[in-house]
C-alpha positions in Angstrom: 9.0 -0.1 -9.0 7.9 -2.7 -7.7 8.6 -1.2 -4.1 7.0 2.1 -5.0 3.8 0.0 -5.8 3.3 -1.6 -2.6 3.5 1.2 -1.1 0.8 2.9 -3.3 -1.3 -0.3 -2.5 -1.2 -0.2 1.3 -1.5 -3.8 1.4 -1.7 -5.9 5.3 -0.3 -9.1 3.6 1.9 -10.3 0.4 2.7 -13.2 -0.9 5.3 -13.5 -4.2 5.9 -16.9 -6.2 8.9 -17.3 -8.1 11.7 -15.7 -5.8 14.3 -17.9 -7.5 16.0 -17.2 -4.2 17.2 -19.4 -1.7 19.8 -17.0 0.6 19.0 -13.6 2.2 15.5 -14.0 1.2 14.6 -11.8 4.3 17.1 -9.3 3.4 15.3 -8.8 0.2 11.9 -8.8 2.0 13.1 -5.6 3.7 13.9 -4.0 0.4 10.8 -4.6 -1.2 8.8 -3.6 2.1 11.0 -1.3 3.9 8.0 -0.9 6.7 9.6 -1.1 9.9 6.7 -3.4 11.4 7.3 -6.1 8.3 7.7 -9.3 9.4 8.1 -12.4 6.5 8.1 -16.0 6.4 9.4 -17.6 2.9 9.9 -21.1 1.2 13.6 -21.3 -0.5 13.6 -21.6 -4.3 15.6 -24.8 -5.1 18.5 -23.5 -7.2 17.2 -20.9 -10.0 13.3 -22.2 -9.8 10.2 -21.7 -7.4 10.3 -20.0 -4.4 7.5 -18.3 -1.7 7.8 -15.5 0.1 5.0 -13.8 2.7 5.1 -10.8 4.1 2.7 -8.8 6.7 2.2 -6.1 8.7 2.2 -6.8 12.3 0.5 -4.1 13.7 -2.5 -5.6 11.9 -1.8 -9.5 11.9 0.3 -11.6 13.8 1.6 -14.8 11.6 2.6 -18.1 12.6 3.8 -20.7 10.5 1.5 -23.6 10.1 3.6 -26.2 7.7 6.4 -25.5 5.2 5.9 -28.2 2.0 7.6 -28.7 -1.1 5.7 -26.3 -2.9 3.9 -24.1 -0.4 3.8 -22.4 2.7 0.7 -21.6 4.8 0.5 -19.0 7.7 -2.2 -18.6 10.4 -2.7 -14.7 10.6 -4.6 -13.3 13.7 -5.7 -9.9 14.3 -4.4 -7.6 16.3 -7.7 -5.8 17.0 -10.1 -8.5 17.6 -8.5 -12.0 17.3 -10.1 -12.9 14.0 -8.2 -15.9 12.4 -7.7 -16.9 8.8 -5.3 -18.8 6.9 -3.4 -18.0 3.8 -1.3 -21.1 1.1 1.3 -19.4 -1.0 1.8 -21.7 -4.0 4.6 -22.1 -6.7 2.9 -25.4 -9.1 5.9 -27.6 -10.9 5.1 -27.8 -14.3 5.0 -31.8 -14.8 1.8 -33.4 -14.1 2.8 -36.1 -11.8 3.9 -33.2 -9.8 1.4 -31.3 -9.4 -0.9 -34.3 -8.6 1.5 -33.7 -5.5 0.8 -30.4 -5.1 -2.8 -30.5 -5.3 -2.5 -33.2 -2.6 -0.2 -31.3 -0.3 -1.9 -28.4 -0.2 -5.3 -30.6 0.5 -3.4 -31.9 3.3 -2.6 -28.5 4.9 -6.2 -27.7 4.6 -7.4 -30.1 6.9 -5.4 -28.7 9.7 -6.5 -25.1 9.0 -9.3 -24.4 10.9 -11.2 -21.7 9.4 -11.4 -19.6 6.6 -8.4 -19.9 4.3 -7.4 -18.9 1.2 -4.7 -20.3 -1.6 -2.8 -17.8 -4.0 -0.3 -18.2 -6.3 1.1 -19.4 -9.7 -1.0 -22.6 -9.9 1.0 -23.0 -13.4 -1.6 -24.6 -15.2 -5.7 -23.6 -16.5 -8.9 -24.5 -15.8 -11.0 -23.9 -19.1 -9.9 -23.0 -22.8 -10.7 -19.2 -22.6 -7.6 -19.1 -19.9 -4.9 -19.5 -22.1 -4.7 -17.7 -25.5 -4.8 -19.6 -28.6 -6.1 -23.3 -26.9 -8.0 -25.6 -28.5 -8.5 -28.3 -26.2 -8.9 -29.5 -22.7 -5.7 -31.1 -21.1 -5.9 -34.1 -18.9 -3.8 -31.2 -16.3 -6.8 -28.7 -16.9 -9.1 -31.9 -15.5 -6.7 -32.4 -12.6 -7.0 -29.1 -11.7 -10.6 -28.0 -12.3 -11.4 -31.6 -10.5 -9.4 -30.7 -7.3 -10.7 -27.3 -6.8 -14.3 -28.9 -7.1 -13.4 -31.5 -4.6 -11.8 -29.2 -1.9 -15.0 -27.1 -2.2 -13.3 -24.1 -3.2 -14.6 -20.9 -4.6 -13.0 -19.0 -7.8 -13.8 -15.7 -8.3 -13.9 -13.9 -11.4 -10.6 -11.7 -12.5 -11.0 -8.2 -12.7 -9.3 -5.8 -15.2 -8.5 -8.5 -17.6 -8.4 -12.4 -18.9 -5.0 -13.2 -18.2 -1.9 -13.1 -15.4 0.9 -14.0 -17.6 2.4 -13.4 -20.6 5.0 -13.5 -23.1 6.8 -13.2 -26.6 6.2 -10.1 -28.9 2.8 -8.6 -28.8 2.0 -10.9 -26.3 1.2 -13.7 -28.5 1.6 -16.1 -25.4 -0.8 -15.4 -22.6 -2.4 -17.4 -19.6 -4.3 -17.0 -16.5 -1.9 -18.9 -14.5 -2.5 -17.3 -11.1 -5.1 -16.9 -8.8 -6.6 -17.5 -5.1 -9.1 -19.9 -4.7 -10.7 -19.6 -1.1 -13.1 -21.6 1.4 -16.5 -21.7 2.1 -16.0 -20.1 5.1 -14.2 -17.8 3.3 -17.1 -17.1 1.5 -19.3 -16.7 4.5 -16.9 -14.5 6.4 -17.1 -11.6 4.3 -20.0 -9.8 1.9 -18.1 -8.4 -1.0 -15.1 -10.6 -2.1 -13.2 -8.7 -5.6 -10.0 -10.3 -7.3 -8.5 -7.8 -9.4 -5.2 -8.2 -11.7 -3.2 -5.4 -10.9 -0.1 -3.5 -13.4 2.6 -5.7 -14.7 5.8 -4.2 -14.3 9.0 -6.2 -13.4 7.9 -9.8 -14.2 6.4 -11.4 -16.8 3.2 -12.3 -14.3 0.3 -9.8 -13.1 0.1 -9.0 -9.7 -3.3 -10.0 -8.3 -5.1 -8.2 -5.5 -8.0 -10.2 -2.9 -10.4 -7.3 -1.3 -12.7 -8.4 1.2 -15.1 -6.1 2.8 -17.7 -3.7 2.9 -16.1 -1.4 0.7 -18.0 1.3 1.9 -16.4 4.8 1.7 -15.0 5.7 4.6 -14.3 9.6 5.7 -12.2 11.4 2.9 -9.6 13.4 4.9 -7.2 15.3 3.6 -3.7 14.9 2.7 -1.2 17.1 1.3 0.5 15.3 -1.6 3.6 17.2 -2.1 3.9 16.1 -5.8 1.1 18.4 -6.7 4.0 21.4 -6.0 5.3 20.3 -9.3 2.4 20.3 -11.2 2.3 23.2 -14.0 0.4 26.1 -12.5 0.1 24.9 -9.1 1.6 27.9 -7.2 -0.7 30.2 -9.9 -4.2 28.2 -8.4 -3.4 28.6 -5.2 -2.6 32.1 -5.8 -5.9 32.8 -7.5 -8.1 31.0 -4.7 -6.3 32.4 -1.8 -7.3 36.0 -3.3 -11.2 34.6 -3.8 -11.4 33.5 0.1 -12.8 36.5 2.3 -13.1 35.6 5.9 -13.3 38.2 9.0 -12.1 38.1 12.2 -8.7 37.7 14.1 -5.4 37.1 12.1 -5.0 33.4 13.2 -9.2 32.7 12.9 -8.7 34.2 9.0 -5.9 31.7 8.5 -7.5 28.7 9.9 -10.5 29.6 8.0 -8.5 30.0 4.8 -6.4 27.1 4.8 -9.7 25.1 5.5 -11.2 26.6 2.2 -8.5 26.0 0.6 -8.1 22.3 1.5 -11.5 21.9 -0.2 -10.1 23.3 -3.2 -7.2 21.3 -3.3 -9.0 18.0 -2.7 -11.6 18.7 -5.8 -8.6 19.7 -8.0 -6.7 16.4 -7.3 -9.7 14.2 -8.2 -9.2 15.6 -11.5 -5.5 16.1 -11.5 -5.4 12.8 -10.2 -7.9 10.6 -12.2 -6.1 12.0 -15.4 -2.1 10.9 -13.9 -3.6 7.6 -12.3 -4.9 7.2 -16.2 -1.5 7.9 -17.1 0.7 6.0 -14.6 -1.4 2.6 -15.0 -0.8 2.7 -18.8 3.1 3.3 -18.1 3.3 0.2 -15.6 1.3 -1.7 -18.3 4.0 -0.6 -20.9 7.2 -0.5 -18.7 6.9 -5.0 -19.0 10.4 -6.1 -17.9 12.1 -2.4 -17.5 13.0 -2.1 -13.5 13.4 1.7 -12.9 16.5 2.5 -11.3 14.4 4.4 -8.5 14.4 1.4 -6.0 18.4 2.5 -4.8 17.3 6.1 -4.8 17.7 8.4 -1.5 14.5 9.6 -0.2 14.3 13.9 -0.7 14.4 16.1 2.2 11.1 17.2 1.2 9.4 13.6 0.8 10.8 12.9 4.7 9.0 15.7 5.5 5.8 14.4 7.3 2.2 16.3 7.2 0.7 17.3 10.8 -2.7 16.6 12.1 -4.3 19.1 9.1 -2.6 17.1 6.7 -0.1 19.8 5.4 3.4 19.5 4.9 6.1 22.1 5.2 6.6 22.0 1.4 3.6 23.6 1.2 4.4 26.7 3.4 7.6 26.8 1.6 6.9 27.1 -2.0 3.8 29.1 -1.6 4.9 31.7 1.0 4.6 34.5 -1.1 0.9 34.1 -1.1 0.7 32.6 2.6 3.2 35.1 4.1 0.8 38.0 4.7 -2.0 36.3 6.7 0.8 34.2 8.2 2.9 37.1 9.8 -0.1 38.6 10.8 -1.1 35.4 12.5 2.3 34.8 14.4 2.1 38.4 15.5 -1.1 38.1 17.0 0.1 35.3 18.7 3.3 36.9 20.4 0.9 40.1 21.2 -2.0 37.7 22.8 0.1 34.3 23.7 -3.5 32.6 22.1 -4.1 31.5 18.2 -6.9 29.1 16.9 -8.0 26.4 18.5 -7.5 23.8 15.5 -3.9 24.9 15.0 -3.0 23.1 18.3 -3.9 19.8 17.4 -1.1 16.8 17.9 -0.9 13.4 16.7 1.6 11.3 19.1 2.8 8.3 17.0 4.8 5.5 19.3 7.5 4.2 17.4 9.2 0.6 18.5 13.0 0.8 20.1 13.2 -2.9 19.2 11.4 -6.2 17.8 9.0 -7.2 20.0 8.3 -3.8 21.8 5.1 -4.7 24.4 5.5 -2.1 27.6 5.3 1.9 27.0 9.0 2.2 27.6 9.9 0.4 24.4 8.7 2.5 22.5 9.6 6.3 21.0 7.1 9.0 21.2 6.8 11.0 17.7 4.6 14.2 17.8 3.1 15.4 14.7 1.8 18.8 14.9 0.3 21.2 12.2 2.1 23.4 10.3 1.7 26.7 11.6 2.1 25.6 14.8 5.5 24.3 14.1 6.7 27.5 12.3 5.4 29.4 15.6 7.4 27.4 18.0 10.5 27.3 15.7 10.1 31.2 15.5 9.9 31.1 19.2 12.6 28.8 20.0 15.2 30.9 18.1 14.2 34.0 19.5 14.7 33.0 22.8 18.1 31.5 21.7 18.7 35.1 20.2 19.5 34.5 16.6 16.9 36.9 15.8 14.1 39.2 17.5 9.9 39.2 17.1 8.0 42.4 17.6 5.7 42.8 19.7 
C-alpha cells in the first residue's frame, strides 16, 4: 500500500522516520520505491527504535550526505537542471526532555553548515500548543522548549492542511497529536512563492504522512493518458461505442481514425474528471479506514496489461484490445489504406525515445539503452507488416 501511494504522489524526495530497521535498509528502500533512479541515505535504528530513511530521484536531484548525527541525518540536494541547492534534515526525536534538548542542539549545529534554503522534517515527539494534542490541558516544559527553539532558529512552522493531528492511537483515536511537521528557514520562505504543508491518508502506521509542496502551483497543460482501470468501470465499453458512433468525420481512412481518436480523448478527459473525482473520494475514505492493515498487493506481480506503456498519444494497447469491436472498422480501413498508398496521418508517426541507464552512474551515451514509445496505430501496422513478411498471414492490397 505504501508503494502504491508513493507511485500516486510522484514526489522527488521522501523522508521516513521510525523505520525500526538497522540492517538491509537499502533493500527495504528498493521495495518501497522500485524506481531505477532511486538513491537513498539513512540513519540506522537502535534496536527496534528510531531510524530515518531518505530517498530521492537522481534524475531530478543529486544528493550528498552533509551530516549523520544521533537523532538526525542531513543531505544537500542539487538540481540536475539548474544547480539550485537546498538542504533537508530528517529527524526522529527521542522521548525524554533531556534527550530532546540534545536533539534540538544537534539540529541547530547542522543548520549552521547548511548555506542556503534548509528544511527539517520528521517526528519531533512533542507539540507546541495545547490545541495540537487531544485532551491537553496545560503547557509543559517540553512544549515551551520546542517553541523557544523554533523561534530562536527563526524557523517557519506552516499551518497543516487537511487535519489537525498526525498521530493517532487507541479505539476511536482517543489519543491524537501533531507530532510530525516540516519546519523551514527564512531562505526557504524567500525562495518559493507558495508553500503548503498537507496531511496525507494514513495507512500502515499510527502516523499520517505529510507533504510539503513548494512552487507556483500554476496549472500545467494537461496531457492525455489512458488509465487501464477505466476498462474495468461498468459500462465503459458501451460509452466508448456510443461516443464513437456519434463522431462524424469526412476524409481518408487514416485522417478519420486520427480525428475520431482525438475526439474520443476529449470525451474520456471529461468523463474521467467525474468518475476519477468520485473514485478519489472513495479511495481516500478507504485509506483512512485501513489503519494498520497492510495490504498484500506490495508483493503482487504486475499483470501484462499494467506493463503496457502508452505511446505519445497516451493510449495503451489494452484499449485497442478491449474496444476492438468498436474500433475495428475504422482501424482496418486505415491499415488497408496504408498498404495501398504507403502513407498515413502524420500524428500516427509520433515517437518518443527514452534512454534507460544500463548501470549506476551512467554518463555517456553508450551507457544508456534506447526505448522507443510509438503510437498504438503505428505499432499495430508495424506488427502486421512484420508478420506478413515472415509469412504468417497475408494482407490484401
